[in-house]
C-alpha positions in Angstrom: -8.6 -35.3 23.9 -11.1 -38.2 23.7 -12.3 -37.3 27.2 -12.5 -33.7 26.3 -14.5 -34.4 23.1 -16.9 -36.5 25.2 -17.4 -33.6 27.7 -18.1 -31.3 24.7 -20.8 -33.6 23.4 -22.3 -34.2 26.8 -22.4 -30.5 27.7 -24.0 -29.6 24.3 -27.1 -31.6 25.2 -30.4 -29.7 25.9 -34.1 -30.5 26.0 -34.5 -27.9 23.3 -34.0 -30.1 20.2 -32.5 -27.5 17.9 -29.5 -26.9 20.2 -28.1 -30.5 20.1 -28.9 -30.7 16.4 -26.9 -27.6 15.6 -24.2 -28.7 18.1 -24.0 -32.1 16.3 -23.3 -30.3 13.1 -20.4 -28.4 14.7 -19.0 -31.6 16.1 -19.3 -33.4 12.8 -17.4 -30.5 11.1 -14.4 -31.5 13.2 -11.7 -28.9 13.5 -8.2 -28.9 15.0 -9.3 -28.6 18.6 -6.1 -26.7 19.1 -7.2 -24.4 21.9 -8.4 -27.2 24.3 -5.3 -29.2 23.3 -3.1 -26.3 24.5 -4.9 -26.3 27.8 -4.5 -30.0 28.3 -0.8 -30.0 27.3 0.0 -26.9 29.4 -1.5 -28.4 32.5 0.4 -31.6 32.0 3.6 -29.7 31.2 3.1 -27.9 34.6 2.9 -31.3 36.4 -0.8 -31.6 36.8 -1.6 -35.2 37.9 -4.3 -36.3 35.4 -5.5 -39.5 37.1 -8.7 -41.3 36.0 -10.7 -39.4 38.6 -8.9 -36.1 38.2 -10.3 -34.5 35.0 -10.4 -30.9 35.9 -8.1 -29.9 33.0 -10.5 -31.8 30.7 -13.5 -29.8 31.8 -11.6 -26.5 31.5 -10.4 -27.5 28.1 -14.0 -28.1 27.0 -14.9 -24.7 28.4 -12.2 -23.1 26.2 -13.6 -24.9 23.1 -17.1 -23.7 23.9 -15.9 -20.1 24.1 -14.1 -20.5 20.7 -17.1 -22.3 19.1 -19.5 -19.6 20.3 -17.4 -16.9 18.7 -17.3 -18.9 15.4 -21.1 -19.1 15.3 -21.4 -15.4 15.9 -18.6 -14.5 13.5 -20.1 -16.6 10.6 -23.3 -14.6 11.0 -21.5 -11.3 11.0 -19.4 -12.2 8.0 -22.3 -14.0 6.2 -20.0 -17.0 5.7 -21.4 -20.0 3.9 -18.6 -22.5 4.6 -16.9 -23.6 7.8 -14.2 -26.3 7.7 -15.3 -27.4 4.2 -19.0 -27.9 5.2 -22.0 -25.5 5.0 -21.8 -23.2 8.0 -24.3 -23.5 10.8 -26.0 -20.2 9.8 -26.3 -21.4 6.2 -28.2 -24.4 7.4 -30.1 -23.3 10.5 -30.3 -19.6 9.9 -28.7 -16.6 11.6 -31.1 -16.5 14.6 -30.4 -20.1 15.6 -26.7 -19.6 15.2 -26.6 -16.5 17.4 -28.7 -18.1 20.1 -26.8 -21.4 20.2 -23.7 -19.3 20.4 -25.1 -17.6 23.5 -26.0 -21.1 24.9 -22.4 -22.2 24.5 -21.1 -19.1 26.2 -23.5 -19.9 29.1 -22.4 -23.5 29.2 -18.7 -22.4 29.4 -19.4 -20.2 32.4 -21.4 -23.0 34.1 -18.3 -25.1 33.8 -16.2 -22.3 35.3 -18.6 -21.8 38.2 -18.6 -25.5 39.0 -14.7 -25.5 38.9 -14.8 -22.7 41.4 -11.4 -21.1 40.7 -11.6 -17.4 40.5 -8.2 -17.3 38.9 -9.3 -19.5 36.0 -12.6 -17.6 35.7 -10.8 -14.2 35.6 -8.5 -15.4 32.8 -11.3 -16.8 30.6 -13.8 -14.1 31.2 -11.2 -11.4 30.4 -10.3 -13.4 27.2 -14.0 -13.5 26.2 -14.3 -9.7 26.5 -11.1 -9.3 24.5 -12.4 -11.6 21.8 -15.5 -9.4 21.4 -13.3 -6.2 21.4 -11.1 -7.7 18.7 -14.1 -8.4 16.5 -15.5 -4.9 17.0 -12.1 -3.5 16.3 -11.9 -5.5 13.1 -15.3 -4.1 12.1 -14.0 -0.5 12.6 -10.9 -1.2 10.5 -12.8 -3.0 7.7 -12.6 -1.2 4.4 -9.9 1.2 5.7 -6.5 1.0 4.0 -5.1 3.7 6.3 -5.1 1.0 9.0 -1.5 0.6 10.3 0.2 -2.7 10.7 0.2 -2.1 14.4 -3.5 -1.6 14.4 -3.9 -4.8 12.4 -1.8 -6.7 14.9 -4.0 -5.4 17.7 -7.0 -6.8 15.9 -5.6 -10.2 15.5 -4.4 -10.3 19.1 -8.0 -9.5 20.2 -9.8 -11.8 17.8 -7.5 -14.8 18.0 -4.3 -14.7 20.2 -6.0 -13.6 23.4 -7.9 -17.0 23.6 -4.7 -18.9 22.8 -2.9 -17.1 25.6 -5.8 -17.8 28.0 -6.0 -21.5 27.0 -2.3 -21.9 27.9 -2.4 -19.7 31.0 -5.3 -21.6 32.6 -3.3 -24.8 32.1 -0.5 -23.3 34.2 -3.0 -22.2 36.9 -4.3 -25.7 37.0 -0.8 -27.0 37.3 -0.1 -24.6 40.2 3.3 -23.4 38.9 5.2 -20.3 39.9 4.5 -16.9 38.2 7.4 -17.1 35.8 6.2 -20.3 34.2 2.6 -19.1 34.1 3.7 -16.0 32.3 5.9 -18.1 30.0 2.9 -20.1 28.9 0.7 -17.0 28.5 3.3 -15.6 26.2 3.7 -18.9 24.4 0.0 -18.9 23.7 -0.2 -15.3 22.6 2.6 -15.6 20.2 1.3 -18.9 18.8 -2.1 -17.3 18.3 -0.5 -14.4 16.4 1.4 -16.7 14.1 -1.8 -18.8 13.6 -3.9 -15.9 12.6 -1.3 -14.4 10.3 -1.1 -17.7 8.4 -4.9 -17.8 8.3 -4.9 -14.4 6.7 -2.3 -15.5 4.2 -4.2 -18.6 3.3 -7.2 -16.6 2.3 -5.2 -15.5 -0.7 -2.9 -18.5 -1.2 -4.6 -21.7 -0.2 -6.2 -24.6 -2.0 -9.9 -24.1 -1.2 -10.5 -27.8 -0.6 -7.7 -27.8 2.0 -8.7 -24.4 3.5 -12.3 -25.5 4.3 -13.8 -22.1 3.3 -13.9 -20.0 0.2 -10.6 -18.5 -0.9 -11.0 -14.7 -1.1 -13.6 -14.4 1.7 -11.6 -11.7 3.4 -11.3 -9.9 0.0 -15.0 -10.0 -0.7 -15.7 -8.7 2.8 -13.2 -5.8 2.5 -11.1 -7.0 5.5 -7.8 -5.2 5.9 -5.2 -8.0 6.6 -1.4 -8.0 6.3 -1.4 -9.5 2.7 -3.5 -6.6 1.6 -1.6 -3.9 3.5 1.7 -5.3 2.2 0.5 -5.4 -1.4 -1.0 -1.9 -1.1 2.2 -0.5 0.4 4.4 -2.1 -2.3 2.1 -1.4 -5.3 2.1 1.3 -7.9 -0.4 4.2 -7.8 -2.5 2.3 -10.3 -2.5 -0.7 -8.0 -3.4 1.4 -5.1 -6.4 2.9 -7.0 -7.5 -0.7 -7.6 -7.2 -1.6 -3.9 -9.1 1.5 -2.8 -11.9 0.6 -5.1 -12.3 -3.0 -4.1 -11.5 -2.7 -0.4 -12.6 0.8 0.7 -15.4 1.4 -1.8 -16.3 -2.4 -2.1 -16.9 -1.9 -5.8 -15.9 -5.4 -6.9 -16.2 -7.1 -10.3 -16.0 -10.9 -10.8 -12.5 -10.7 -12.2 -11.2 -8.5 -9.4 -10.2 -11.4 -7.1 -7.9 -12.8 -9.8 -6.2 -9.4 -10.1 -5.9 -9.1 -6.3 -4.3 -12.6 -6.2 -1.9 -11.5 -8.9 -0.9 -8.3 -7.2 -0.4 -10.1 -3.9 1.9 -12.6 -5.6 3.9 -9.9 -7.5 4.6 -7.9 -4.3 5.5 -11.0 -2.3 2.8 -10.0 0.2 2.3 -13.7 1.2 6.0 -14.1 2.0 6.0 -10.9 4.0 3.0 -12.2 6.1 4.6 -15.6 6.6 7.9 -14.1 7.7 5.9 -12.2 10.4 4.2 -15.4 11.4 7.6 -17.1 11.8 8.8 -14.3 14.0 5.9 -14.9 16.4 6.4 -18.7 16.2 10.1 -18.2 17.2 9.0 -16.0 20.2 6.5 -18.8 21.2 9.3 -21.4 21.1 11.7 -19.2 23.0 9.2 -18.6 25.8 9.3 -22.3 26.7 12.9 -22.1 27.7 12.0 -22.0 31.4 10.7 -25.6 31.2 12.9 -28.7 31.3 13.1 -30.8 28.1 10.2 -33.3 27.8 7.9 -34.9 25.3 5.2 -32.3 26.0 7.6 -29.4 25.6 8.6 -30.9 22.3 5.0 -31.1 21.3 4.4 -27.5 22.1 7.5 -26.4 20.3 6.4 -28.3 17.2 2.9 -26.8 17.5 4.5 -23.4 17.3 6.4 -24.4 14.2 3.2 -25.9 12.7 1.2 -22.7 13.3 3.6 -20.7 11.0 3.8 -23.3 8.2 0.4 -25.0 8.0 -1.5 -25.2 4.7 -5.1 -25.3 6.0 
């Protein structure tokens, strides 16, 4: 990961001063670096020989992080977010135009790395994932403020906006490791299910987290009228009076300052957070089970524990 972080810093450099300035803000904000970690661990699990002069997996992991960071920059503009990982978001400091354009720059850098790598297989996986990410965000926009959205539609959204890149991050590690098709598919499924669990917990935390731990404002999804599983579960289990409230605040976006407190109370009363977390644990279990084709090792244990973490994290 140290080598990967150095590649990220090096590849963010540009003669256009604003780009490294904004990039430095992103690096300083930290983050879990979970997606590149998954690429590194998957490659090593598949037997990739990572000698001092053999850092292909590090370059591809950095590419995965660039794709992820580019989408964050764009998403914060779309969502008008003011916080990212507990700090002011890039768009809050540098403006929307700079954030969008630097996001474009990071996408371009990612595909420069892929071109230099030369593997059509790796490029196909990550380019397809990038398209799916965009589709997921557009799908989320079309379901926003719509309480008739089904749970299946919601799950399609979170697969597109989150799980697809988790799946790709793991699958490219398998490609680098040159393992048979069954192990490559196992890691793709591991990543997809891990990503689903991760996003479900993320959506739960928007209504249940300590803001200082979460790194963004609690209730952001509520204020934006996003239809997530905690809202769908509370809406389904609520009284007609409760449903009138949800339609007003989510579909009509007529919100008063006290409405978030009522939403939090209704979500608690209907056990909507527990419903969401149970769904996350179901996906985490599927992720752990997909690793059964691999022999026991420290890396397999790491990935198994990462799946458990994804369904139980607090930030």
